[in-house]
C-alpha positions in Angstrom: -10.4 2.7 4.9 -11.7 0.2 3.6 -10.2 -3.7 2.4 -9.6 -3.8 -1.0 -9.7 -6.9 -3.4 -8.3 -9.8 -1.0 -5.1 -11.7 -2.5 -3.6 -14.4 -1.0 -0.5 -14.2 1.3 1.1 -16.7 -0.6 1.0 -16.5 -4.5 -0.3 -13.2 -5.1 -3.2 -14.8 -6.5 -6.8 -12.3 -6.3 -10.1 -14.3 -4.2 -13.4 -14.6 -4.3 -14.5 -14.2 -1.4 -18.6 -15.4 -0.4 -19.7 -12.2 2.2 -19.7 -13.6 6.0 -17.2 -15.9 4.6 -14.7 -17.3 7.4 -12.2 -19.5 5.7 -11.7 -19.6 1.0 -9.4 -21.7 -1.2 -7.0 -20.0 -3.3 -8.4 -21.2 -6.5 -4.5 -21.2 -7.6 -2.4 -22.5 -5.4 -5.2 -24.3 -3.4 -4.3 -23.0 0.0 -6.9 -23.1 2.5 -6.9 -19.0 4.1 -8.5 -17.7 7.3 -10.2 -14.6 6.8 -11.0 -12.3 10.0 -12.0 -8.6 9.1 -9.7 -7.0 6.6 -6.5 -10.0 7.5 -6.5 -12.8 5.8 -4.2 -15.5 6.9 -2.3 -18.6 4.8 -0.8 -21.4 6.7 3.3 -22.1 7.5 3.1 -24.5 4.5 1.5 -26.2 1.5 0.0 -29.4 2.0 2.3 -32.2 0.7 5.9 -29.4 1.3 6.6 -30.6 4.3 9.7 -32.6 2.8 10.7 -29.8 0.7 10.3 -26.9 3.5 14.1 -25.5 5.1 15.6 -26.0 8.1 13.5 -23.2 9.6 10.0 -23.0 8.9 8.2 -20.1 7.6 5.7 -18.0 9.9 2.2 -18.5 9.0 1.5 -15.3 6.4 -0.9 -12.7 7.7 -1.6 -9.8 4.7 -3.9 -6.8 5.0 -4.9 -4.2 3.6 -6.8 -0.6 3.1 -7.7 2.2 1.0 -8.3 5.9 1.9 -9.5 8.5 -0.6 -6.0 8.6 -2.3 -3.9 6.1 -1.1 -3.7 2.1 -0.5 -1.9 0.5 1.9 -1.3 -3.4 2.2 0.6 -4.8 5.3 1.5 -8.6 5.2 3.8 -9.9 8.1 5.1 -12.6 9.7 6.1 -12.7 13.3 9.4 -14.5 14.3 9.2 -16.8 17.5 11.6 -15.0 19.8 12.8 -12.1 18.1 13.7 -8.8 19.8 10.4 -6.7 19.8 9.8 -3.7 17.1 6.9 -1.2 16.4 5.7 -1.7 13.2 2.5 0.5 12.4 0.5 2.8 10.3 -1.2 5.7 11.5 -4.1 7.6 10.1 -3.6 11.3 10.5 -6.1 14.3 9.7 -6.7 16.2 6.5 -6.4 12.5 4.9 -3.0 12.0 5.6 -1.4 9.0 6.1 1.9 7.8 8.3 4.0 5.3 8.5 6.6 4.3 11.9 8.8 1.8 12.5 10.6 1.6 16.0 13.7 -0.3 17.0 16.4 -0.7 20.1 19.4 -2.2 19.0 23.3 -2.0 21.1 26.1 -0.5 20.4 27.1 -3.7 18.3 23.7 -2.7 16.5 22.1 -5.9 17.4 18.3 -5.7 18.3 17.5 -5.2 22.3 14.2 -5.5 24.0 12.8 -2.3 25.6 9.7 -0.4 26.2 8.2 1.2 22.2 4.9 2.3 23.1 5.8 5.6 24.6 8.0 6.4 21.8 5.3 5.7 19.0 3.1 7.7 21.1 5.7 10.7 21.1 6.0 10.3 17.6 2.4 9.9 16.8 1.0 13.1 18.3 3.8 15.5 17.1 3.1 14.4 13.1 -0.6 15.0 13.9 -0.2 18.9 15.4 2.9 19.9 13.4 3.2 17.2 10.5 7.6 16.9 10.8 8.9 13.5 10.8 12.3 15.1 11.7 10.7 16.5 14.6 8.3 13.1 15.7 11.6 11.8 15.4 13.1 13.9 17.8 10.7 13.5 21.0 10.5 10.0 19.9 14.3 10.1 21.1 13.3 12.0 24.3 11.2 9.7 25.4 14.0 6.6 25.0 14.7 5.7 28.5 18.6 4.9 28.8 21.6 5.6 27.2 23.3 2.1 26.1 21.2 1.5 23.5 20.1 3.4 20.1 17.2 3.7 18.1 16.4 3.1 14.5 13.9 5.3 13.3 11.7 5.7 9.7 8.8 7.4 9.8 6.6 8.2 6.1 4.3 11.2 6.1 2.4 10.9 3.2 0.3 14.4 2.3 -2.6 13.9 -0.4 -2.7 17.6 -1.6 0.6 18.1 -2.8 0.9 13.9 -3.1 4.4 14.2 -1.2 6.6 11.7 1.0 8.2 13.1 3.8 10.5 10.7 5.0 12.5 10.8 7.8 14.9 7.3 8.7 17.9 6.7 11.1 19.4 3.4 11.0 16.5 2.3 8.2 19.4 1.3 5.7 17.8 0.4 2.5 14.3 -0.5 4.3 12.3 2.1 1.7 12.0 2.0 -2.3 10.4 4.2 -4.3 8.4 2.0 -7.3 8.7 5.2 -9.1 6.4 5.0 -13.0 8.2 8.2 -14.4 11.5 6.6 -13.8 10.7 3.4 -14.5 12.3 1.6 -11.8 12.8 1.4 -8.4 14.7 3.7 -6.4 16.7 4.1 -2.4 15.4 6.4 -0.3 18.2 6.1 1.8 20.1 9.1 2.6 22.8 7.3 5.2 22.1 8.3 8.3 22.6 6.0 11.1 20.5 4.9 14.2 19.9 8.2 17.1 21.5 7.6 20.5 20.5 10.5 23.1 23.5 12.5 22.7 22.2 13.6 19.2 19.5 16.2 21.4 22.1 18.3 22.7 24.7 18.0 19.6 24.7 21.3 17.8 25.0 19.1 14.5 21.2 18.5 12.9 21.0 15.1 13.3 16.5 15.7 12.5 16.2 17.2 9.6 13.7 15.4 6.7 14.3 13.8 3.9 14.3 15.5 0.0 10.4 15.1 0.0 9.4 12.8 -3.0 6.2 13.9 -5.1 4.2 10.6 -5.8 3.2 9.9 -9.2 -1.1 8.2 -10.2 0.1 4.7 -9.7 3.8 5.3 -7.6 4.1 2.6 -4.9 6.1 2.9 -1.5 7.7 0.1 -0.3 8.9 -0.4 3.5 11.1 -3.4 4.3 11.4 -5.0 8.0 14.6 -4.9 9.6 14.5 -8.7 9.8 13.2 -8.7 5.9 16.9 -7.4 5.6 18.8 -8.9 7.8 19.6 -5.4 9.7 22.0 -5.3 12.4 22.8 -9.4 12.1 26.5 -8.9 11.5 27.4 -12.3 12.8 26.1 -14.0 9.0 26.1 -12.7 5.5 22.6 -11.0 6.1 20.0 -11.3 2.3 19.7 -8.1 2.2 17.4 -6.3 -0.9 19.4 -7.6 -3.5 17.0 -10.7 -4.6 14.0 -8.4 -4.2 15.1 -6.0 -6.5 14.2 -7.7 -9.8 10.2 -8.5 -8.3 9.6 -4.6 -7.4 11.5 -3.6 -10.8 9.3 -6.0 -13.1 6.4 -5.2 -10.8 5.9 -1.1 -11.2 2.4 0.1 -10.9 0.8 -3.6 -9.6 -1.3 -3.5 -6.5 0.3 -3.2 -3.5 -1.0 -6.5 -2.1 0.9 -8.2 -5.3 4.0 -6.4 -4.8 4.1 -7.5 -1.0 3.7 -10.9 -1.3 6.0 -11.2 -4.0 8.7 -9.5 -2.3 7.8 -11.8 0.5 8.7 -15.2 -1.4 12.0 -13.4 -3.3 13.3 -12.8 0.3 12.3 -16.6 1.5 13.3 -18.0 -0.9 16.8 -16.2 -1.4 17.0 -17.6 2.0 15.9 -21.0 1.4 19.3 -20.5 -1.0 21.8 -19.8 1.7 23.8 -22.2 3.1 24.3 -19.4 5.3 20.8 -18.4 5.9 18.3 -21.5 5.8 18.1 -22.8 9.3 18.8 -20.0 11.0 15.9 -18.1 12.3 15.7 -14.2 10.7 17.2 -11.7 13.3 13.6 -9.8 13.4 10.1 -10.5 11.9 9.1 -10.4 8.4 7.3 -7.1 7.4 6.6 -5.5 4.2 4.2 -3.2 3.3 3.3 -1.2 0.6 1.4 2.5 -0.1 0.1 3.1 -3.8 -1.1 6.6 -4.9 -4.0 6.3 -6.6 -5.9 9.8 -8.5 -9.8 10.9 -7.6 -12.7 9.7 -9.3 -13.0 11.0 -13.0 -16.0 12.7 -13.5 -18.1 11.6 -16.4 -18.5 15.5 -17.3 -17.2 18.9 -17.0 -19.4 21.0 -14.5 -21.4 23.6 -15.8 -22.9 24.9 -19.0 -20.2 25.0 -22.1 -19.5 24.9 -25.3 -16.5 24.6 -27.2 -15.6 26.2 -30.2 -12.2 25.6 -32.1 -10.7 28.1 -34.5 -7.9 27.5 -37.4 -5.1 28.9 -39.2 -2.5 26.9 -40.8 -0.3 25.8 -38.4 -2.8 26.1 -34.7 -5.8 24.7 -33.4 -7.5 26.7 -30.6 -10.1 25.1 -28.9 -12.3 27.5 -26.5 -14.7 25.8 -24.0 -17.6 28.7 -24.3 -19.7 29.4 -21.0 -22.7 31.6 -20.8 -21.8 35.3 -20.1 -18.9 35.3 -22.2 -17.9 36.7 -25.7 -15.3 36.0 -28.0 -14.0 36.7 -31.3 -11.6 35.3 -33.5 -9.9 37.7 -36.0 -7.2 36.8 -38.5 -4.1 39.3 -38.9 -1.4 40.5 -40.9 1.8 38.2 -41.6 -0.1 34.8 -40.8 -1.2 35.4 -37.5 -4.4 35.3 -36.1 -5.8 36.6 -32.5 -8.5 35.3 -30.1 -9.9 38.1 -27.9 -11.8 36.5 -24.9 -14.0 38.3 -22.1 -15.6 36.8 -19.1 -17.4 39.3 -16.5 -17.0 38.3 -13.1 -20.6 39.9 -11.3 -23.4 40.4 -13.8 -23.2 40.9 -17.6 -21.3 42.4 -20.0 -21.7 45.3 -21.8 -23.2 44.8 -25.6 -20.5 46.5 -27.2 -18.0 45.0 -25.0 -16.8 42.9 -27.1 -16.7 45.2 -29.8 -14.7 48.1 -27.9 -12.1 45.2 -26.6 -11.7 44.1 -30.2 -10.8 46.9 -31.7 -8.2 47.7 -29.0 -6.3 44.8 -30.5 -6.7 45.2 -33.5 -5.1 48.9 -33.1 -1.5 47.4 -31.1 -2.0 44.2 -33.3 -3.2 44.0 -36.6 0.0 47.3 -37.9 2.6 45.9 -39.9 4.2 49.3 -38.9 4.0 48.8 -35.3 6.6 48.5 -32.9 3.9 45.9 -30.6 2.6 44.5 -33.3 3.8 40.9 -31.2 2.6 42.7 -27.7 -0.6 41.0 -27.0 0.2 42.4 -23.1 0.0 45.2 -24.3 -3.0 45.5 -26.7 -4.7 43.4 -23.8 -3.9 46.7 -21.0 -5.8 48.8 -24.1 -8.5 46.3 -24.3 -9.4 47.0 -20.5 -8.6 50.8 -20.8 -11.2 50.6 -23.3 -13.9 49.2 -21.0 -13.5 51.1 -18.2 -12.9 49.0 -15.9 -11.4 45.7 -14.4 -14.2 43.9 -13.2 -13.5 41.3 -15.8 -11.6 38.2 -17.5 -9.6 38.7 -20.3 -7.5 36.6 -22.6 -6.1 37.3 -25.5 -4.0 34.8 -27.2 -1.9 36.0 -30.6 -0.6 32.5 -32.6 2.4 33.4 -35.3 2.3 30.4 -38.3 6.2 31.1 -39.2 7.3 30.5 -36.2 5.3 28.4 -34.2 5.1 30.8 -32.1 2.4 31.7 -29.4 2.2 35.0 -27.2 -0.9 36.0 -24.9 -2.0 38.4 -22.5 -4.1 36.6 -19.8 -6.3 39.3 -17.0 -7.9 37.2 -14.3 -7.2 33.8 -15.6 -4.1 31.6 -15.5 -1.2 31.6 -17.1 -0.7 28.8 -19.9 1.0 25.1 -19.5 3.0 23.8 -22.1 2.3 20.4 -22.4 5.6 18.3 -24.7 4.5 15.8 -27.3 6.6 12.9 -25.6 9.9 13.6 -25.8 10.0 17.1 -27.8 11.1 19.8 -26.4 9.9 24.1 -26.2 11.0 27.1 -25.5 8.8 30.2 -23.9 8.9 32.8 -20.8 6.6 34.9 -18.9 5.9 37.9 -17.9 3.2 39.8 -15.6 0.2 38.7 -16.9 1.7 37.0 -20.4 4.1 35.7 -22.2 5.3 33.9 -25.6 6.0 30.3 -26.4 7.8 28.4 -29.1 6.2 24.5 -29.5 7.5 21.6 -31.2 4.8 19.9 -33.5 2.3 18.4 -31.4 3.1 20.7 -28.5 -0.1 22.4 -27.0 -0.5 25.0 -24.2 -3.1 24.1 -21.9 -5.4 27.5 -20.5 -6.8 26.5 -17.4 -8.7 29.5 -16.7 -9.7 30.4 -13.4 -8.3 26.9 -11.6 -7.1 27.9 -8.4 -3.2 27.1 -8.8 -0.8 29.2 -6.8 1.4 31.2 -8.3 1.9 31.3 -12.4 3.6 29.0 -13.9 4.7 27.4 -17.3 6.2 23.8 -17.0 3.8 20.9 -16.0 5.6 20.0 -13.5 5.6 23.5 -11.6 2.4 23.1 -12.2 1.9 19.9 -10.3 3.9 21.2 -7.6 1.1 23.9 -6.8 -1.8 21.7 -7.5 -4.5 19.4 -5.4 -2.9 16.2 -5.6 0.0 17.1 -7.6 1.3 14.3 -9.7 -1.0 11.9 -8.6 -3.8 14.4 -9.8 -6.2 13.5 -12.6 -5.4 16.2 -14.3 -1.3 16.2 -14.5 -2.7 12.9 -15.5 -4.3 13.8 -18.4 -1.7 16.2 -18.9 0.8 13.9 -19.8 -1.3 11.5 -21.9 -2.7 15.0 -23.6 -0.9 13.4 -27.3 -2.5 10.7 -27.3 -5.8 12.4 -28.4 -4.9 14.4 -31.9 -8.5 16.4 -31.7 -8.1 19.5 -30.0 -11.7 19.2 -29.0 -11.8 15.8 -27.4 -8.3 16.9 -25.4 -9.1 19.8 -24.0 -13.1 18.1 -22.7 -10.7 15.2 -21.3 -8.6 17.6 -19.4 -11.5 20.0 -18.3 -12.9 16.5 -16.8 -9.7 15.7 -14.8 -9.8 19.5 -13.9 -12.8 18.9 -12.8 -12.0 15.6 -10.5 -9.3 16.9 -9.0 -10.6 21.1 -7.5 -14.7 19.9 -7.3 -16.0 23.1 -8.6 -19.3 23.7 -10.0 -18.1 25.8 -13.0 -14.9 25.9 -15.4 -14.7 29.4 -16.9 -12.0 30.3 -19.1 -10.6 27.0 -20.4 -8.9 26.4 -23.6 -6.1 25.0 -26.1 -3.4 25.5 -28.2 -2.2 22.7 -30.3 0.6 23.3 -33.0 -0.5 20.7 -35.6 2.1 18.5 -37.7 3.2 18.8 -40.8 
């Protein structure tokens, strides 16, 4: 990981730091800040604010930020003198995975107690590295805990960049974890209500160690982790602040830089404490620590790799953009009854025979261009007849049939992936898939994206289903471009954007078989 653009831990403003500087003054709030490696530390209070300080002096804040290929992490820490120990730590794992672990020991009354936590952390960390199962890691950490009179609060967040998922296990953590979702437009709690662990849980038949359902993160989504000290968790003698004062800040800053999120959340928590007659003069029950992890997409490539040229075909209701690559062959044929069909061939090795496209087209038209033929809406049969006419299947083939009267698209693919539905904002469509083919009825502005040879497990037509199988999931460039396709009206330019996005995620040298069908708006 590397240091991100630095921000002030007091107000969240961006800092301009000279190389090798050890101090910097915030241009907004005028605090003098200390710089050490990837950390920026503020003094306990701003100059001249002593008279306005609460009875409990807010400790100095240390803000650190790092970035991995697919995640940004920002951590803000304010140690509270005399507070019982907690362990709160991020871990880099193999395969660009990342985990965050919190450990705290409590008694039967939920009060924090001192104890050895390093051995528990090591057991959890090693398990995550080997098996990638947060619930199993929590089980092994509990095994390493000494004594039966204490209980274990444990939270483990495991981030996996390939499907871009968060898999969490939390026991006794309450409202510690919040998902700042771009698609939902709000902050969502990930609390599942599981209590702190006891050693007897290791022997009970009941399952205490199942993971929470995975969360699929989209580009710009953040996950915020709040320590027990911020929430006042375990404070049974007073009225803890809880997460309520922080929620407006979280909902108003969706998609913001993690540095800014943790800073604003920290400020909101202290402001609520200062306004509380129950809390303002008292020491927090634990360290004030906040972490935000944000999903980031890969770098966008400047062009689709490999040679290729986009061709555009039109009917009364459709545009069909096809990215032809060297060695393939395609023909667009009008059919009876306001229909049309594209026949598209590409060799897997070597070259196509000189008359391959003609033979394939003849076989397709014999099925689809006969008004009295029972299969004239069946490109699956037409495609299989074309393969038979060519005498083999060592090639990729797409047959895409367009029906103007009902805005219907039917298709057959051999070797290439089935298409993905791209809806126009809130509009809906209807589709069904079969073996090597399917059909879809699209609303105006809707699209079908044919991804060609892109590597995604399974045959799916819905974008969300494709994202579950695609590298980077909802935080991939392709998912982001597909959701925003309606902002680009031109089918040619939209296909270019989708191709660049796919190449950014897949890191391939060529992208054969890309096509985009668009239903034209009246």
